[in-house]
C-alpha positions in Angstrom: -14.3 -6.1 4.9 -12.0 -3.3 6.2 -9.6 -5.9 7.6 -9.5 -7.7 4.3 -8.6 -4.5 2.5 -5.8 -3.8 5.0 -4.4 -7.3 4.5 -4.6 -7.1 0.8 -2.7 -3.8 0.8 0.1 -5.2 2.9 0.8 -8.4 1.0 2.4 -6.9 -2.1 4.6 -4.5 -0.1 6.1 -7.3 2.0 5.9 -10.3 -0.3 7.6 -8.7 -3.2 10.8 -7.7 -1.3 12.3 -11.1 -1.7 11.7 -11.0 -5.5 13.1 -7.5 -6.2 16.1 -7.7 -3.9 18.5 -5.9 -6.3 20.8 -3.0 -5.8 21.8 -2.0 -9.3 19.0 -0.1 -11.0 18.9 3.3 -9.3 15.7 5.3 -9.4 15.7 8.9 -8.2 19.1 8.2 -6.6 17.8 5.2 -4.5 18.6 1.5 -5.0 15.6 -0.2 -6.5 14.6 -2.1 -3.3 14.5 1.2 -1.3 12.5 2.9 -4.0 10.1 0.0 -4.2 9.6 0.0 -0.4 9.1 3.7 -0.2 6.6 3.7 -3.2 4.6 0.9 -1.6 4.5 2.7 1.7 3.1 5.8 0.0 0.7 3.8 -2.3 -0.6 1.7 0.7 -1.2 4.8 2.7 -3.2 6.5 -0.1 -5.3 3.3 -0.8 -6.1 2.8 2.9 -7.1 6.5 3.2 -9.4 6.2 0.3 -10.9 3.0 1.5 -11.4 4.4 5.0 -13.3 7.4 3.5 -15.5 5.1 1.4 -16.1 2.7 4.2 -17.1 5.6 6.6 -19.4 7.1 4.0 -21.1 3.7 3.5 -21.6 3.4 7.3 -23.1 6.8 7.6 -25.5 6.1 4.7 -26.6 2.8 6.4 -27.2 4.6 9.7 -29.6 7.1 8.2 
């Protein structure tokens, strides 16, 4: 299950880069594609951290 969550969190970050490959709209001073990549990097890290906490909590409950 943990591998599936990791895979599902990587697909949007990599797969969408070909769709949003634009330079023109600037967000926070960054070209859109750079902003998109950076925001997915942060969001993926947060989601994986939360899923790791939940997964470890579930493992501990099962071991008791």
